[in-house]
N, C-alpha and C positions, 0 to 999 in steps of 0.2 A: 544649678547647672555645673556639671563636672568640668575639670580642666580639659578633658578630651573633646568636649563639645565646643569649647572656645578656641578659636584659631587666631593667631596674631601674624600678620604679614608685614614685611617691610619691602615696599615696592619702590625701588630707586630712592630709598631713604624716607619715603612717606609711609607712616604706620597705619595699618587698618586692622580692626578687630571685628570678627564676625563669627558665625556659627559654622561648624563643619558641614551641616546639612545644606547651607547656602552654597558652599563651594561644590557640593555634590549634585547640584541641580542637573548637570550634564555629566554623567559618569565617565564618558570617554574623553572629557576635557583634561588638559594638563593640570588644572587646579584640583580636580578630583584625584588624579593620580599622585599629585604632590602629597596628599594626606597619607598615602601608602608608601611614601618615600620611593616612588617608582620613577622619578624624574630628576636627573642630575642637575638640571638648570636651577632648581630651587635648593638653597643651602639652609640647613637648620642651624641657627646661631643663637645660643642662649635661649632656646625655647621658641624662637621666632623664625619663620620662614623668610628668607631673603631672596629676592630676584631683581636683577639689574634691568628694570624696564621703566617706562614712563609712569611715575607715581601719580601725576595729576589726572591723566587719562584713565587710570585704573578706577577712579571714582565712578565713571560711567559704566565700567565693567561690573562693579559691585551693584550699582543701581539696577542693571539688567538682571543680574542673578537673583536679586531680592524680589523684583516685581515681574520679571519676564516681559517687560515693556521697554521700548526705546523712547526716552524723553530727553531731548537736548535743548540747550538754551537757544533763544532766537538768534543770537549773534555767533552761534557755533559754526566753525568752518573747517575743523581738522578731521573731516570724514575719512580721508585716506589713511591718516595716522591711526585713528581709532580702529579702522578696519584692520590695519596691520597688527595692532595689539590684540584684537579679537582672534585673528588667525593664529597668532603666537600661542595664545592660551587654549587653542583648540575649540573655541566657541563659534563653530561654523554657522549656526542659525543667526547669530548676531552679525557676523561678517556678511552673510547673505543680505540681511536687511540694510546694512550700511552701504551696500553696493547700489542701492536704489535711492540715491540722494534726492530725487524729485519727490519722493514720498515724505522725506524728513525735513527738507528745507522750508522755512516760512515762505508764504506766497502773498503777493500783493492782492488786497481785497478792495474793491471799489463799491461805493454806495452813492446814489444820486437821489436828491430830494427835489421834487418840483412843487412849487407853491404858487397859488393863484388866488388873488382877492377879487371877488365879483360881488359888488353891492354889499349885502349883509352876510355873505358866505365866504368861506375859505376852503380851497380844495388842495388836497395833498396827494402826491403819487411818489412812491418810493421804489427805486430799482436797486437791486443788489447783485453783485457777481457771484455771491455765495448764498445758495438757497437756505442753508441752515441758519445763517445770520438773519435773513429776512423772516424766516419762520419764528425765530426767537423774539425778534422785534415785534412781530404781529401779535405774539402772546402777551406783550407788555401793553399794547395799545387797545383801548376799549372806547367805542363810541356809544354815547347814551342819547336817547331822544325822548321828547315829551312835548306836550302842548303848553303854551304860555299865552297870556293875554298880551295885547299890543302895548300896554303900559309898562310891561316888565321885560320886554324882549332884549333890551340892551344891557341888562344886568349881567355882570361878569360871573355871577354865582347862580347855580340852579335854584329854582323855586322848590317849595316843599312838596310839590306833586311828585308822584312816582315817575322815575326815569327808567326807560326800558333799554337794555343793551342791544346794540345792533352788530351783526357780523361784518367784518371788514370785507371789502371786495378784493378777491385774489385772482386777477386775470391769469397769473401763472405762478410757478413756484418762486420766481425771482422778483415779484413786485406786489404791491398792495395799493389800494386806493381808499381814501376816506375823506370826510369833510366835517366842518363845524360851522356854527353860525345859525341864522334863522331864515325861514322862508314863509311867505304868506300861506295861510291855510284857508280860513273862512271867517267872515265877520272880522272881529278884532283879535282872532286867534292866530298864532304863529307856531310853526313846528321848529323847535329848538334842538340843536345837536351840540353836545358837549363831548370833549375828548379828555381822556385820562391816560397817563403814561406811567406805568409802575416803575419804581416804587412810590412815586409821587401820588398822593391820594386826591389831589384837586381835580375837579371837573371844569375844564376851561371851554369857553364859548368863543373867545376872541382868537382869530387866526394867528395874529402876531405873537400872542402869548403861547399858543400851542407850538408855533415854530421855534420859539425860544426854548421851550422845555424839550422839544425834540433835539435841538442842537446840544443842549446840556447833556442829554442822555447819550448821544453818540460820542461826544468828546470824552465823557466819563468811561465809555466802553473802549477807549483806545483809538478812536478815529480822529483824524485831523482834517480841517477844512482846507482844500487845495484850490478851489475856484468858486466864483459866484458870477453868474451872468444872466442876462435876460434872453430867453429863447423865443418868446413871442410877445413883442412889445404891445400889439393891439389888445391881446388878451391878458397882458400883464403877468405872464408866466415867468417866474424866476427859478433858476436852476442852481442848486448848490451841490458840489461834488466833494465827497469825502474819501479818504483812503486810510488803510492801516495794514500793517504786516500781521497776517493771521498765522499763528502757530499751527502746525499740522496736528491732527489727532494722533494719539499714541499708537504705536504698532505693538502688537502682542504676539508672543510665541506660545503655542500650546504644546506641552510635552506629552507624548503618547507612549505608554509602555504596555505592551501586551502581556497577559499572564503567561508565565513560563518562558519568557524571553530572557536574554542575557542581561537585561536591564539597560540596554543602550537607549538613550533618549532620542526621540525623533521630534523634530520641530516643524510646526506648520505656521506659515506666515499669514497674518490677517490684520485688517484694519479695524479699529474699534468703532470708528464713525466714518461715514462716507458723505461728503458734500456733493450736492448735485451740480 
């Protein structure tokens, strides 16, 4: 790589090293013009470009130029200052995205688990405020069913007989229903249902064990338990509420350049993922 391809910037005393092509992502920006020495705000000192701006916030500017995405920390709050920096550098697509704080700020996500023990069966119903989270959790949970003799129904481990996976009930995009345990079939035969939650490979039949594994999965995924209550004492339905701060999906900018144009970059705003 030649010296002309490598650019060194000192932004408020913070040193950055990058490629010229990265700074030229938006040809009309001040960073692109800087390379042609067309902007007096940038001073060339000992081979390095110096500009008296916020050096810490410039790291987000560089991340945007490298990825064309906006990805900010969960605790980030300097939206107005970063937008002001983006406007200074002439990065209007970035400034436009930063003006929509509701798309960038983390949002509170709620998940509710309802659990009921009835004789030899346990019933689960999970509600979530974010459908993508419920969908991801549903892909982790598998219910298996099979016939067992009455002498082995209480075993916590499945028999050697073939177990058949069952689809989860999905009343809506925001909830799921499943159960485990045993129920009488005919003679001394019982229908047994086991639950497995990835990445754990165990198949569990005991409802309390399944509930414990489900709790472990949610806590590992960033949720925290905020309340536990009984919602139907006669049916022994317990309700557990969880919450977490969910980071928004990244926002991306697509650069369009038509053949024969002056090379001015146009940006289009778009979300990479959409939660329902």
